[in-house]
N, C-alpha and C positions, 0 to 999 in steps of 0.2 A: 118735745118742745124744740124750737130752733127757728131757723130762717132758710128760705130757699130763694136765691136771687140769680139773675142772669147778667153776666156770668163771672166766674171767679178769676179767670185768666184769659187774656187776649190770645187769639190764634196768631200764628206766625204771619208776618207781613201786613197786619192791620192795626189801626188805632181804634180800639173797641171800648166796650163798657166795663171791662174787667177791672179789678182792683190790683191785679198784677199784670205786667206786660208779658210778652211771649218768652222773655228770658227769665221770668220769675221774679223780676224786680218790682218793689212796691211802688205803686202810683200814688198821687196825692189823695185819692179817695180811700186808700187803705186804712189810715188811722181813724177816719170817721166810722167806717163799718166795724172796725175792731172795738171802738168804744161802745157803739150801739149794741153789739153782741156780748159785751162784758157780762159775766154772771151776776154782778151786783150793779144795779143801774138806778140812777136818780132821774126823775122826770118832773117837769113843770108844764102845766097847761092852763089856759084861760077858759073859765067856764062860769057862766051866769054872773059876770061882773066881778069874779074873784079869781085868784091864782090858786090852783089846786096842785099839790105835790103828791108824788107817789114814789115808793121805793120797791124795786123788784129784787128778790134774792133767789137765784136759780141754783144755789149751792144746796147740798143736802143738810147742812148744819145751820142752826140758828145763828144770827149775828146780833151783837150788841154794839150799836153805833151812836156816836155823838154827832148830830147834824146841826148845821147852822144855816139859817135862812133869813131873808129880809129883802130890803130894797136899798140900792146904793146908786149914787151918782157916778157918772163915768170918771169924775175926778177923784173917786175914792171916798167921798163923803157918805157916811152911813146914815140913812134916813130912818130905816126900821131894821131891827135885828132881834133875833131870839135864838136860843139853843134848845135842842130837843134830844132827849135820851130815848132811843128807840130800840126795841127788840123786834127783829124781823125773823119769823120762823123760816125754816128751810123750805124751798120750793113754793114760795108764796109772793104775793104782791099786796102791799098794804097802803091805804091812803094816809096822808099827813094832814094836820090842821091847815085849813085854808088861810090865805092872806088877802087883804084888800088890794084891789087893782089900783095902781097909781094913776092919777089923772092930771090934766093940765100940763104945765111946763115940766113937772117932774117926770111925767110919762115920756116926754120927748128927749130927756137928757139923763135917763137912768135905766136901770135894769133890775129885775128880780133874780134872785139867786138861791140855790140850794146846794150845799156841799157837805161832804163827809170830812170831819176835821182830821181823821187819820190818813186821808189821801188814798183810801182803798179803791175808790172809783172816781171817775171824772165828775166835776160839778155840773149841775144843770143851770142854764141861764135862759131867761126869757126877756128879750129886749124888743121894744116897739119902734125905735127910731131906725131910719135907713142906715145901713152900714156905709153907704157911699158918702155920708156927711162927715167928712174927715175933721171938721171943726169940733166935733164932739169929743174926740179923744186923740191926743198925740202922746202915746205912751213912751216912757223911758224904761227900758229893760235893764235890770241889774242882776248880776250873778252873785248869789249869796253863798254858794258852795260849789266846789268843783274838784274833779280828779280826771285822770285819763279816761275813765269809763263812766263818769256820772257828772251831771250838772244840775244845780238847783237855781231856778230863775224866779225873780219877783218883778212886778210892774207897779209903778206909782199910779197908773190909771188903767181903765178898762182896755184890754188888748185882745184882738182877734188874730187868727192865723199866725200865732207864735210858732216859730219853727227854727230848726237848726239846719243850715244848708250843708249837708254832708254828702260825700260821694255815694254813688248807687250801691256800692258794695257794703255800706254800713247800714245795719238795721238797728233801729232805736225802739225803746219801749213805748214811746209816743212822739208825735210830731204834729204840727199844724193844729194847735189847740187854743183854747181861751184862757186868759189869765185874769182872775178877779183881783182888784187892787188889795194889797196887804196880805195875800196868800201865796205861798210858794208852790211851785210845780217842779218836781224832780224827774229828769229824763235819764235813762240808763242805756248803755250800749248793750245790745243783745248779741250782736255778731259783727265783726269787723276784722280787717287785716291786722296782723300783729303790731304793725308800726303806727296804727291810727291812734291819735291823741285828741280827745274831745276838747282839751284846753285850747286848741288852735282854732276852734269854731266859736263865732259870736252869734248869739240868738238874734233873730229878727222878727218883726211883726208888721202887720198892715198899718199904714199911716204912721209909722214910727217917727218919733221926734227926731229932728236933726241933731239935737244934743246927744252926744255919745260919751259913754264912760270909757275909761281905759279898758282894754280887752277883758281884764278880770278885776272887777271892783267888788271887794268883799267888805 
């Protein structure tokens, strides 16, 4: 099992399709591919007027997970929510109970979600409104925990393209991701120069509100 894609790294002197440039530095596409190839993966799809969830476990051992799913407005209002205790056998993919598809105004101002409460893997989100409609969400990002090598971020509203603008030499566990209102995301430094301090970096997001916290609001 796995994936074959063209191509992993750009050749010297080109701007190509690779997820690494010719110097081996990660491009913006890198975290998307990394999440897609994670051995534990949550998925949401629309099928027959319903939202169908699945979880894939490519690890050899079984997993016991507590999942949360439902429908939420971009302002963080929970419209539907439920928790699921799931055992996923190793090397398997299993379906989850379906959810009704949101319609009308809710469909245009909210999103379906599926997440692992332990944070083992990235959440799955299915939204039907255009991302370019910036009036839908003006997130305010807050840092709820930090150190020189780790940061935990939370948003009051639905936020996409959440990222930490770090130098090329810094490699992070994740970047350019979605934040679901009320749920934390923790990013860790995997490799960086000895003098790099993550506390000097402020998280950013697409269509971020002009309202800003102090650099470290806990």
